[in-house]
Structure formats: structure tokens, C-alpha cells
N, C-alpha and C positions, 0 to 999 in steps of 0.2 A: 765725337764729331767736332772738328775744329770750326772756329768762326769763319774761316775762309770757305770751307765746304758749306756751312749753313747759309752763307749769303750768296752762293752761286745761284743762277737761274735754275728753276726746276727742270730736270731732264738733262742737265749738262754737268759733267764732272770730269776733270782732266784724268786721263788714264793713270798718270803718275800718283794721283791721290787715292786711287782705289786701295782698300785694305789688303793686307797680305792674305794670300789664299782665297782671294775673292771668287775666282772662277770655280775652284773646288767647292767652296761653301755654297755658292749660288746653285751649282749642280746638285749638291747633296740636299739642300732645302727643297729644290724643285722635285727631285725624286721622292723624297719623304712625303711632301705635301700631296703630290699626285697619287702615289700608291695608297697612302692612308685614306684619302677621301674616296677613292674608287672602292676600296674595301668597305668603307662605311655606307656606300650605296646598298650593299647587300645586307647591311645591318642597320638600316636607317631607322632612327628613333622617330622619324616623322611618318614613315609608311610601313616598312617591313615589320618592325617590332610591334606597333599597335595591331597590325593585322595578325601577327602570331598570337598575341595575348587575347585577341578576340576569339581565337579558336579554343581558348582555355576557360574563358569566363564571359558572361554577359554584362558584367559590372562596368559601367562607363568610368567611374573613378579609377578602377584598377587598370582599364585600358589607358587612361591618361597618366597613370602612375609610372609607366615604363619610361616615357619621355622625361618626366619630372626627375626620376631617379638618375637618369643619365646626365641631365643638365646640372643637377645639384652635385652629383659626384664629380663632375668635371670642373665645376666652378668653386664650390665652397672650400675645398682644401688648398686653394691657391695662396691664401694668406699664410698658411703654415708652410707651404712650399717656398714662398718668398722669404720667410723667416729663416729657413734652412740655408738658403743660398746667398742671402744678402751678406755683404762683407767678405765673401769667400773669393779668392782670386780666380778660382776655376769653378764654373757652373756645370760643365759637361759631365763630370762623374756622377752628379746627382741625377741627371737625366738618364744616364746608362743604368743606374741602380733601379730605376722605376720601370724600365722596359719589360722585364719578365711578367709584369701584370697583364700584358697582352695575351698571355697564354689562357687567361680566363675565358676569352672568346672561344677558343678551341675546346675548353672544358664544357662550355654550354652546348656546343655542337655535339660533343660525345654523349652528354646526358640525354639529348634528344634522340640520337641514333640508338641509344641503349633501350629506348621504349618508355622512359619516364614520363613522356608527354601524355601517356594513357591515364595518368593520375594527376589531374590539374592541381590538387591540393599540395602535391610535392613539386610539380614542375614550375608552378608560379613562383614560390619562394626561391627556388634555384635560379630561375630566370632573373628575378630582381636582384639577387645577391651577385650573380656573375656580372650583370649589367652595371650595377653600382660600383663594384670593386674594380672592374675594368676602367670605368670612368675616373675613379679616384686615383688610380696609379698613373693614368695619363695626365691628370692634373699636375702631378709632380714632374712630368715631361714638359708641360706647356710653359711654365714660368721660365726655366732656363732656356728653353727653345726660343722664346720671344726675346730674352735678354741677349742671347748670342746672335740672333738675327740683327738686333739693333746695333751691335758692335761690329758686325762683319758685312752688312749690306747697307750702303749709304741711303739716306732718306729718299733721294730721287732715283733710286734703283729698286726700291721695295715694291712700287706699283707694278713694274714690269715683271718682277719675280712672282708676286701673288697673282697677277693677271695671267701670265703665261701658265702658271700651275693650274689655275682654274679653267683655262681654255683646254689644256690637255685632259684635265679631269672631265670636262664636259664632253669632249669628243669620245672618250672611253665610256662615259656614262650613258651615252646613247646605246652602245652595245650592252652595257650592264642592264639597262631597262628592258631590252629585248630578251636577255637571258632570264631576268626575273619574271617577265611575262610567261615565258615558256615553262619555267619551273613551277610557277603557281597556277598555270593553266590546266585545263582538263586533261591534256595529254602528258602533263608532267608527273613527277612522283606524287604519291598520295601523302596526305598529312600523317605523321609529322616529318616524314623524310624530306619533304620539299623544303621546309625551313631549316632542317639540319644541314642540307646541302648548301643553302644560301649562307649560313653562318660559317660553314667550312671554307667557302670561297672567300668570304670576308677576311678570315684569319690568314689565308694564303697571301692576300695582298699586303698584309701587315709585315710580311717577311722582308721584302725589299725596302719598305719604309724604315724598319728597324736597322737594317744594314746601312742605309744612308745616314741615319742619325749617328751611328757608330763612326762613320767616316768624317764627321764634321771636325774642322780644325778651329778650336777656340783661340782667339788672340790672347796674348799676355795682357794683364791689367796695365792700364796707362799709369805712368809714374805720377801724373798729376792727381790721380785718384787716391794715391797712397795716403795723402794728408787730408783728404776730404772726409768730413764726418759722415758716417753711414746712417741713412734714414731707415729706421726700423718699421716693420709693418704694424708695430704697436702705436705708431705716431698718427694713426688715422684721424684723430680729432684735429691734430695740427694740420694735416693735409687739407681737410675740409675747411678749416678756419682760414688758411692762408691762400688757398688756390681756388679762386672763384670759378675758373674754367673747369676744374675737376668737378665741382659741384654741378655745373651745367651738364657735363658729360654724363655723370652718374644719374641725374634726373632724367635725361633723355633715354639712357639705356634701361633704366628701371621701368619707365613708362612703356617702352617698346616691348619689354618682357611681358607686360600685361596683355599686349596685343597678341602675344603668342599663345594665349589661353586656348584658342580654337584649333591650333595646328594638329593635335592628335586626333581630332574628330572630323577632319575633312574626309578621311577614308570611310568612316562609318556613315557620314552623310551621303556620300556617293553611292554606297552599297545599300543602305537601309531606306533612304528616302527616294533616291533617283534610280534604284534598282540596277546599278551597274555591277558587272561580274567582278570576281576577285582578280581576274587577269588584267583588269584595268589599272592595277597598281603599277604594272610595268610601263604603261603609257604615262602614268603620273611621274615616274622616275625619269622617263625620256623627256617629258615636258619640262620638268625641274632642271634637268641637265642642259637643255637648249637655252632655257632662261639664264642659267648660270654662265654658259659660254658667251652669249651675246652681251650680257651685262659685264662680264670680265673684260671683254674687248674694249668696251666703253670706259669702265671704271679704271682700268689700268692706265689709260691715257689721261683721264681726268686727274687721277692721283698724282702722276708724275709731273704734269704740267701746272695744275692749279692747287694741288694738295688734297689729302684724304678727307678734309672737312666737307668738301663738296660731295664726295662719294657717300659720306654718312647721311647727308641730306637726301640724296636720291634714294638710298636704301630705305630710309625712314618712310618715304612716300610709298615705296613698294610694299612695305609691311602693312600699311593702312589699306592699300588697294586690294590685297589678296582676300581678306574676309569680306570686303565690300563686294567683290566679284561673286563669291559663293552665295552671299546674301541675295544679290540680284538674280542669280539663277534660281534660287529657291522661291523667291517671290513671283518671278515671271511665270514659272510653272509650265513653260513650253517643253514639250517632249524632246525636241531636237537639241535643246540647250544642254541636256545632260551629257551629250557627247562632246560638248565644249568644256567639260569640267577640268580637263588637263590644263586649261588656261590658269586656274588657280595655282597649280604647281609651277607653271612657267613663271608666274610672278614671285612665288616663294623662292624659286631658284635665283632670280635676279636679286631679291632681298638678301639671300644668304651670301651672295658674292660681296655684298657691301660690308659685311662684318669684318672680314680680314683686311680687305683693301682699304676700307674706310675707317671703321671704329678702332680696330687694333693698331693700324699704322698711325692713326691720329694720336692715340695714347702714347705710342712709342716716341712720337715727335715732341709732345708737350711734357713728357716726364723728364725731370732732372736726371742726368746721367747716373749720379751716385745713388739716386733713390728709385731707379727704374724697377727693380724686382719688387720693391715695396708697393709702388704705384700699381704694378700689374696685379700682384696678389690681392691687394685691397680692393681694387675695382672689380676684378672678376669674382671675388668672394661675395661682395655686396650684390652683384647681379645674380649670382647663384642663389643667394638667400631669397631674392625676389621670386626665383623659380619655384620656391615652395608653394607659392600661391597658384601655380599652374594646375595643381590638383583641384582647384576650385572650378576648373573648366568642366570636369565630369559632374561635379555637384550642381553647377549652374544648368548644365544640359538636362540632368535628371529632374530638376525642379522648374525649369522654364521651357525653353525651346531652342532650336537651332537659330531661329531668327534673332532671339535675344542675345545668344552667345556670339554670333557673327557681328551683330550690331555693336556690342560692347567692344569686341576686338578691333573693329574698324575705328571706333571712336578713340580708343587709346592709341592706336597707331597714328591717327591724325594729330593728337596732342603731342606725341613723340616727335613727329615731323616739325611741328612748330618750335619745339625745344631745340631740335637740331639746327634750326636757322640761327640760333643765338650763340652757337659755338664760334669761338674766335680763331683767327689764323694762328698757326703754331708760333710764329715769331712774336706776336702780340701776347699770347698766353704765357710764353716763357719770360718775356720782359716785365710784364705787369700782372703777377699772379693775383693781386688784390683789386 
């Protein structure tokens, strides 16, 4: 990014300054993002996967373990991924090499179709292994994906890209929620074929996503970078010591990760405490989708006009409000309130929209160009390490109550929001790291 581009008002960029292959890459990123996330609706670590695991075990820690494995698998390897791609003139080949890992989702569906779900002691390990390895391989897609986006999509066009993608995802997600409700409803296939069908549909949507990634055109490395020392992912102590804003961002993300302790247990709370049927999961997906659509419309405009820092603040507030809403419904004890439970997922959908438009775009803006893969890998790995604590959610629930779990999650979300208020504008962060 040139200084001229950096100093332009947000939302405005002369057409002549657009990177080469901008339209092609914009389209490819949009198709990939949209089809991948739609596929993940049918394989959601927040709703579908916990619901599937609940059919195999009554253990709350094991139910929470599914989402933990997915998050850890996606985040922890990113430092290694950064080490592999840093200093390399081309990142795209590393992304392509990791794409076959998506076949693991199909393998899981085949295992369920074959009848292995009748033996939970076999199906549970297979599920966790496939879930984890699928996430790990996609971690090696994520780092080059973000680096290529940063080099092909200008900062004041990223908000519209991610916002548009999430709006398209949201519109399609409403239909996905209806399909999930039908498949998991009484008139749908019986267990385990209903979940095998969901995972098969999820894999099908990964096909156009993979094709779009193969179609990306990575720009040649800038000549000015050839003489720039490469920051390695092993310099994490230096990053933390020299970049105060990175420390603030990490503290915020880590605290918000603690607020996610309750996410795998909203489904169980709705079914076990409020006596809602399994088919309500489809309504949860629809509510989460609508929340994502509306938030994406707002966040895309906010990001392009005022910067992703403000989106991160708004998303942090939503992360705190979601468990607070569930807690309020639990304490109120009004029978009619149980049918308003999708509001929790509406708020979660809004919060999830802020991660890409807000936190990820903010990190892309404040990362030095030559150190971007290292910044991405280090930050996401540290956040992934924090996800190890999410298994505590099941332990806390077993030893306390939903009231305590939701109260703790809301408290951590509020602290994370206060930390988000301290994030500095991108230009100030890059000029004065200390």
C-alpha cells in the first residue's frame, strides 16, 4: 500500500490505483467466502456439531470439546503457517497444497452413512479427528488467504468485500436454517442419517469455495520489499515489546475468547432447561443469519468510512450481550420467553460479523507489510491457545450452573469491550508503535 493510498479518505480510491486483477480477485474472494461460510452453516461448531455430539454422549465437557477442537485446530497452527510462507515471493501455492484437507469433511459424512454412529466409542474419536484435521489444514489456507487479500484489496475496499460476502451468506443462510430445521425435524431423516446429510451438504458448498481459491491471482512481490528484512514468527517477544497496539489487540481478543465459553451450551440450555425441540436449531441458524446480515450492512459501511476499529468495538459489545440475554431469559422464567431464545443467536450472528470486518481487517491495517504473515500467524495462534480454556465451559457447567456460566461469559465480554475502546486508529498505531 502506498502512502498516497493510505492517506486517501476512507471509501475513496482512484480507479487507476486499484491493484492489477482487482475485479477478478474481488470476485474470487467473494465466491470463496460466501460458499465456504454457507457450507459451515451445515457444519456449525456452534449449533450442528454440538447437537450431533449430544446424540453420542451426555458428557458436557465432550459436547464443548467439539467447538474447542475446531477453534484450536484453526488457530494454533497459524504461527507455523506464517513461518512457512514468510519471505516467500508467492503464498498461493501453500494455500493450494492445504486445500485437499477439506475432503475430511466428506470422510466424516461417509463414516456416519456407513453406520459407525451406532457405536459412540468409535464415532466420537472419528468425529473429533476429522473435525480437528479439517480445521488444521484450513489454518494453512487462512494465513496466505489473508496476506493475499491485504495485497490485492485496498483497505477502503475490504469493508465492502467482507460486508457484501456476509450479506450474501446471510440471505442464503436463511434458507440453510430452514433446510436444517427440516432435516433435524420429526419428518426428516432419522439419526444418524440426518447429520450425515447435513455434513454432505456442507462439503458440497466447499467445492465452489475451493475453485474460487484456485482462481486467485496473486500479485508479484513489490521491489521495495526485496530489501526489507523479513520478520519471522519467532520474533513474537519483539512484536509484543515494540508494538503497544498489538498488545492491546491481543488482550482484547483473549478476553473475548473467554466470553465464548458459553457458546456450545446455548443449544443444551434451550433443549434441557427451556424444553425446546431439536428442530429449534434451524430457527437458531436463521436468527444467527439475520443478525449477521443486518450487522454486515452496518459494519461494512462503518469499516470503509471510519475504520475497522469501530466495528471491533461494536462486535465486542454484542459478544457481551449474547450471554446476558440468555441469562435474563433463564432468570425471568417466563414460559413465553423460551420462544424468544433465537434472539441469543441473532446477537451471536451480529458478533460473528465483526470478527472479519472488524478485528481481522484491523490487524491487516496495523501490521507492517513485510511482517504481515508473522503478525497474522502469531496473533491467531495466541488466540487459539486461549481457546484451550473453552473446555472449561463444560467443567464449569457440570460444577456450577447455567446462571454462573452465562454470568461469567457476560462479564468477560464486557471487559473485552472496554479493552476494544483502547484500540488506536490504524495510522496512529503504525506511526507510533511504542
